[in-house]
LODREN-408722 format. One line per field, with one value per residue (C-alpha): residue in three letters; chain; x, y, z. Coordinates in nm, 2 decimals. Layout:
resn	[ALA, ...];
chain	[A, ...];
X	[X, ...];
Y	[Y, ...];
Z	[Z, ...];
END
This chain:
resn	[TYR, GLN, HIS, SER, VAL, LEU, CYS, GLN, THR, CYS, MET, PRO, TYR, ARG, ASP, PRO, GLY, ASP, VAL, ARG, THR, TRP, GLN, ARG, HIS, ASN, GLY, ILE, VAL, HIS, LEU, LEU, ILE, GLN, ALA, GLY, GLN, ALA, LEU, ASN, PRO, THR, GLN, LYS, VAL, PHE, MET, ASP, VAL, GLY, LEU, PRO, PHE, GLY, PRO, LYS, PRO, ARG, LEU, VAL, LEU, TYR, HIS, LEU, ASN, THR, GLU, ALA, LEU, ARG, LYS, GLN, SER, PRO, LEU, ILE, ASP, LEU, GLU, ASP, SER, LEU, THR, ALA, PHE, VAL, LYS, ARG, THR, LEU, GLY, LEU, ASP, PRO, GLY, GLY, ARG, ASN, ILE, ARG, THR, VAL, LYS, ASP, GLN, LEU, THR, ARG, LEU, ALA, ALA, ALA, ASP, PHE, ARG, LEU, GLY, ALA, LEU, TYR, ASP, ASP, HIS, ALA, VAL, THR, ILE, LYS, GLY, THR, VAL, ILE, GLU, GLY, PHE, ASP, LEU, TRP, ILE, PRO, ARG, ASP, PRO, ARG, GLN, ARG, MET, LEU, TRP, PRO, THR, THR, VAL, GLN, PHE, SER, THR, ARG, TYR, PHE, GLU, SER, LEU, VAL, ARG, HIS, ALA, VAL, PRO, LEU, ASN, GLU, ALA, ALA, VAL, SER, ARG, LEU, SER, HIS, SER, ALA, MET, GLY, LEU, ASP, LEU, TYR, THR, TRP, LEU, ALA, GLN, ARG, LEU, HIS, ARG, VAL, ASP, PRO, LYS, LYS, ASN, ALA, PHE, VAL, PRO, TRP, VAL, SER, ILE, LYS, GLU, GLN, PHE, GLY, HIS, GLY, TYR, GLY, LYS, MET, ASN, ASN, PHE, LYS, ARG, ASP, PHE, ARG, THR, THR, LEU, LYS, GLN, VAL, HIS, ALA, VAL, TYR, ARG, GLU, ALA, ARG, PHE, ASP, LEU, ASP, ASP, ARG, GLY, MET, ARG, LEU, MET, ASN, SER, ARG, PRO, PRO, VAL, LEU, ARG, ARG, LEU, ILE, SER, LYS, ALA];
chain	[A, A, A, A, A, A, A, A, A, A, A, A, A, A, A, A, A, A, A, A, A, A, A, A, A, A, A, A, A, A, A, A, A, A, A, A, A, A, A, A, A, A, A, A, A, A, A, A, A, A, A, A, A, A, A, A, A, A, A, A, A, A, A, A, A, A, A, A, A, A, A, A, A, A, A, A, A, A, A, A, A, A, A, A, A, A, A, A, A, A, A, A, A, A, A, A, A, A, A, A, A, A, A, A, A, A, A, A, A, A, A, A, A, A, A, A, A, A, A, A, A, A, A, A, A, A, A, A, A, A, A, A, A, A, A, A, A, A, A, A, A, A, A, A, A, A, A, A, A, A, A, A, A, A, A, A, A, A, A, A, A, A, A, A, A, A, A, A, A, A, A, A, A, A, A, A, A, A, A, A, A, A, A, A, A, A, A, A, A, A, A, A, A, A, A, A, A, A, A, A, A, A, A, A, A, A, A, A, A, A, A, A, A, A, A, A, A, A, A, A, A, A, A, A, A, A, A, A, A, A, A, A, A, A, A, A, A, A, A, A, A, A, A, A, A, A, A, A, A, A, A, A, A, A, A, A, A, A, A, A, A, A, A, A, A, A, A, A, A];
X	[12.82, 12.85, 13.06, 12.81, 13.00, 12.89, 12.52, 12.46, 12.71, 12.69, 12.89, 12.71, 12.41, 12.54, 12.82, 12.91, 13.15, 13.52, 13.42, 13.75, 13.61, 13.26, 13.13, 12.81, 12.69, 12.50, 12.47, 12.79, 12.92, 13.10, 13.25, 13.49, 13.57, 13.85, 13.90, 14.27, 14.48, 14.60, 14.89, 14.83, 15.01, 15.05, 15.08, 15.32, 15.22, 14.95, 14.61, 14.34, 14.00, 13.69, 13.49, 13.27, 12.89, 12.54, 12.44, 12.72, 13.01, 12.80, 12.73, 13.08, 13.16, 12.92, 13.04, 13.44, 13.33, 13.16, 13.49, 13.70, 13.47, 13.43, 13.80, 13.89, 14.15, 14.19, 14.34, 14.04, 14.13, 13.83, 13.84, 13.60, 13.40, 13.29, 13.21, 13.01, 12.83, 12.75, 12.57, 12.42, 12.32, 12.28, 12.17, 12.40, 12.62, 13.00, 13.08, 12.85, 12.86, 12.70, 12.99, 13.25, 13.06, 13.10, 13.52, 13.51, 13.30, 13.57, 13.86, 13.75, 13.64, 14.00, 14.20, 13.96, 14.03, 13.80, 13.83, 13.56, 13.51, 13.28, 13.17, 13.12, 13.02, 13.40, 13.58, 13.61, 13.76, 13.94, 13.99, 14.26, 14.26, 14.16, 13.95, 14.12, 14.52, 14.64, 14.51, 14.67, 14.51, 14.56, 14.42, 14.25, 14.42, 14.11, 14.09, 13.69, 13.73, 14.05, 13.94, 14.13, 14.02, 14.15, 14.18, 14.30, 14.25, 14.33, 14.17, 14.38, 14.43, 14.24, 13.95, 13.93, 13.98, 13.70, 13.50, 13.50, 13.37, 13.13, 13.01, 12.61, 12.52, 12.26, 12.05, 12.13, 11.78, 11.68, 12.03, 11.91, 11.59, 11.74, 12.03, 11.91, 11.86, 12.17, 11.94, 11.70, 12.05, 12.12, 11.78, 11.81, 12.19, 12.04, 11.73, 11.90, 12.19, 11.98, 11.60, 11.73, 11.93, 11.59, 11.48, 11.18, 11.02, 11.13, 11.08, 11.32, 11.19, 11.42, 11.26, 11.21, 11.55, 11.75, 11.63, 11.68, 12.03, 12.11, 11.90, 11.81, 12.20, 12.14, 11.78, 11.64, 11.30, 11.13, 10.85, 11.04, 11.23, 10.98, 10.82, 11.08, 11.20, 10.81, 10.84, 11.19, 11.07, 10.80, 11.03, 11.28, 10.96, 10.86, 11.19, 11.25, 10.91, 11.05, 11.12, 10.89, 10.84, 10.53, 10.59, 10.46, 10.42, 10.69, 10.93, 10.98, 10.93, 11.15, 11.06, 11.25, 11.28, 11.41, 11.74, 11.71, 11.97, 11.92, 12.20, 12.17, 12.27, 12.54, 12.78, 12.78, 12.87];
Y	[6.50, 6.47, 6.21, 5.93, 5.97, 6.39, 6.30, 6.13, 6.43, 6.77, 7.11, 7.38, 7.58, 7.91, 8.05, 7.90, 8.18, 8.16, 7.73, 7.55, 7.22, 7.07, 6.73, 6.59, 6.19, 5.99, 5.64, 5.49, 5.75, 6.04, 6.35, 6.63, 6.94, 7.16, 7.52, 7.58, 7.81, 7.96, 8.22, 8.51, 8.63, 9.02, 8.99, 8.67, 8.50, 8.20, 8.33, 8.15, 8.07, 8.01, 7.68, 7.64, 7.69, 7.76, 7.67, 7.83, 7.57, 7.26, 7.41, 7.46, 7.12, 6.99, 7.16, 7.08, 6.68, 6.72, 6.92, 6.67, 6.34, 6.53, 6.61, 6.26, 6.49, 6.60, 6.95, 7.20, 7.54, 7.76, 8.04, 8.05, 7.72, 7.86, 8.21, 7.97, 7.74, 8.07, 8.22, 7.91, 7.74, 7.98, 8.29, 8.51, 8.81, 8.70, 9.04, 9.10, 9.08, 8.73, 8.59, 8.71, 8.52, 8.20, 8.29, 8.34, 8.00, 7.78, 7.95, 7.84, 7.49, 7.47, 7.56, 7.27, 6.93, 6.68, 6.34, 6.07, 5.80, 5.48, 5.32, 4.95, 4.74, 4.69, 4.94, 5.23, 5.34, 5.66, 5.85, 6.11, 6.31, 6.61, 6.66, 6.94, 6.89, 7.17, 7.58, 7.87, 8.15, 8.50, 8.83, 9.05, 9.38, 9.58, 9.73, 9.64, 9.30, 9.29, 8.90, 8.61, 8.35, 8.03, 8.00, 7.60, 7.37, 7.02, 6.70, 6.47, 6.18, 5.95, 6.16, 6.17, 5.80, 5.78, 6.00, 5.79, 5.49, 5.69, 5.98, 6.04, 6.23, 6.53, 6.70, 7.05, 7.20, 7.06, 7.22, 7.53, 7.59, 7.46, 7.63, 7.91, 7.62, 7.43, 7.19, 7.18, 7.04, 6.79, 6.70, 6.65, 6.47, 6.28, 6.10, 6.12, 5.85, 5.67, 5.59, 5.42, 5.17, 5.12, 4.70, 4.73, 4.50, 4.60, 4.98, 5.19, 5.40, 5.69, 5.83, 6.21, 6.19, 6.10, 6.27, 6.61, 6.48, 6.46, 6.75, 7.01, 7.15, 7.47, 7.39, 7.36, 7.27, 6.97, 7.14, 7.42, 7.21, 6.99, 7.29, 7.35, 7.03, 6.97, 7.29, 7.17, 6.88, 6.99, 7.20, 6.93, 6.68, 6.93, 6.89, 6.52, 6.38, 6.04, 6.00, 5.77, 5.84, 5.87, 6.12, 6.11, 6.20, 5.91, 6.01, 5.92, 5.57, 5.58, 5.35, 5.23, 5.49, 5.61, 5.82, 6.14, 6.10, 5.74, 5.52, 5.53, 5.94, 5.87, 5.69, 5.97, 6.23];
Z	[5.78, 6.14, 6.27, 6.45, 6.80, 6.82, 6.70, 7.02, 7.25, 7.18, 7.27, 7.48, 7.35, 7.50, 7.59, 7.88, 8.01, 8.16, 8.21, 8.03, 8.02, 7.87, 7.97, 7.83, 7.81, 7.62, 7.75, 7.75, 7.53, 7.74, 7.61, 7.74, 7.51, 7.64, 7.58, 7.36, 7.31, 6.98, 6.85, 6.79, 6.45, 6.60, 6.97, 6.90, 7.20, 7.28, 7.42, 7.53, 7.28, 7.48, 7.45, 7.10, 7.20, 7.00, 6.66, 6.42, 6.55, 6.45, 6.14, 6.06, 6.14, 5.96, 5.69, 5.76, 5.77, 5.41, 5.30, 5.40, 5.28, 4.90, 4.85, 5.04, 5.22, 5.62, 5.52, 5.41, 5.28, 5.39, 5.20, 4.93, 5.06, 5.40, 5.21, 4.97, 5.28, 5.48, 5.22, 5.09, 5.34, 5.62, 5.44, 5.58, 5.40, 5.43, 5.49, 5.74, 6.13, 6.18, 5.93, 6.19, 6.44, 6.26, 6.22, 6.55, 6.62, 6.40, 6.59, 6.91, 6.73, 6.62, 6.88, 7.14, 7.20, 7.24, 7.45, 7.37, 7.62, 7.67, 8.01, 8.05, 8.31, 8.46, 8.28, 8.10, 7.78, 7.72, 7.35, 7.42, 7.08, 6.87, 6.57, 6.44, 6.44, 6.32, 6.17, 6.00, 6.23, 6.04, 6.10, 5.76, 5.70, 5.74, 6.09, 6.05, 6.05, 6.31, 6.47, 6.42, 6.23, 6.09, 5.67, 5.64, 5.91, 5.92, 6.09, 6.27, 6.11, 6.36, 6.34, 5.96, 5.93, 6.19, 6.00, 5.67, 5.84, 6.07, 5.89, 5.91, 5.63, 5.67, 5.44, 5.41, 5.35, 5.69, 5.82, 5.67, 5.82, 6.18, 6.15, 6.40, 6.67, 6.86, 7.02, 6.71, 6.48, 6.83, 6.77, 6.40, 6.40, 6.71, 6.52, 6.18, 6.30, 6.57, 6.44, 6.12, 6.41, 6.55, 6.52, 6.34, 6.58, 6.84, 6.93, 7.18, 7.48, 7.60, 7.92, 7.99, 8.26, 8.01, 7.76, 7.96, 8.08, 7.68, 7.55, 7.88, 7.98, 8.10, 8.19, 8.59, 8.57, 8.42, 8.28, 8.11, 7.93, 7.81, 7.72, 7.47, 7.43, 7.22, 7.04, 6.92, 6.81, 6.62, 6.38, 6.34, 6.23, 5.98, 5.79, 5.87, 5.83, 5.78, 6.14, 6.32, 6.69, 7.00, 7.27, 7.58, 7.99, 7.99, 7.74, 7.39, 7.21, 6.88, 6.58, 6.31, 6.01, 5.69, 5.73, 5.58, 5.33, 5.13, 5.20, 4.77, 4.75, 5.06, 4.77, 4.61, 4.86];
END
């Protein structure tokens, strides 16, 4: 599952370096992510934690959302569930280097603060809050595994209650096949929450300029972005065959489509 707002805006694709804030917007929806700090259990001081980036924090958040909804609790124990998720969905060795990357991105995600906003004709609304309200950070005893990561996280009450109302169900097999691509995951979740809401009698048109604003951060020339976007869209369409759209030189036309997970299955999740 992913929250509907986070299906419309996204985290960085690549490591932004020393940047401590990140802003994106899609239409009236705006997202601000601020890199956070965490108390180091060995040094006993607060340390800066970088911004989450790439496909891994997206995948971790899908997992956290799913676990919270499955247990109907904002408190999530990650020890066994994260290992199973990494093996099943990502196909990674839980003891390898890739799992350490997953856990590093989990720490970044847990420490970050999220701020959401909506811009209207004559006013703007800002929601100051956080996704993960608290986390238990520890360092494993094995010196070869020396890195901080949370073993327990707790969603904020506000985020959890909003997630219950606005969770977008995702197909785990599709997520697994797109797990290498941050853009692919963002495009898939966007279509998953958007296409079934398109008016069946009236298609929705999105010009290339708007597509690049949403998915093209880090790209300079439009032609380079168009090339990569078309390639990624083909990958997404291969795992979401029900998606109906047209893409041409002017932009993308969205058509009403069945969601990747049917409503009758959502109630069983």
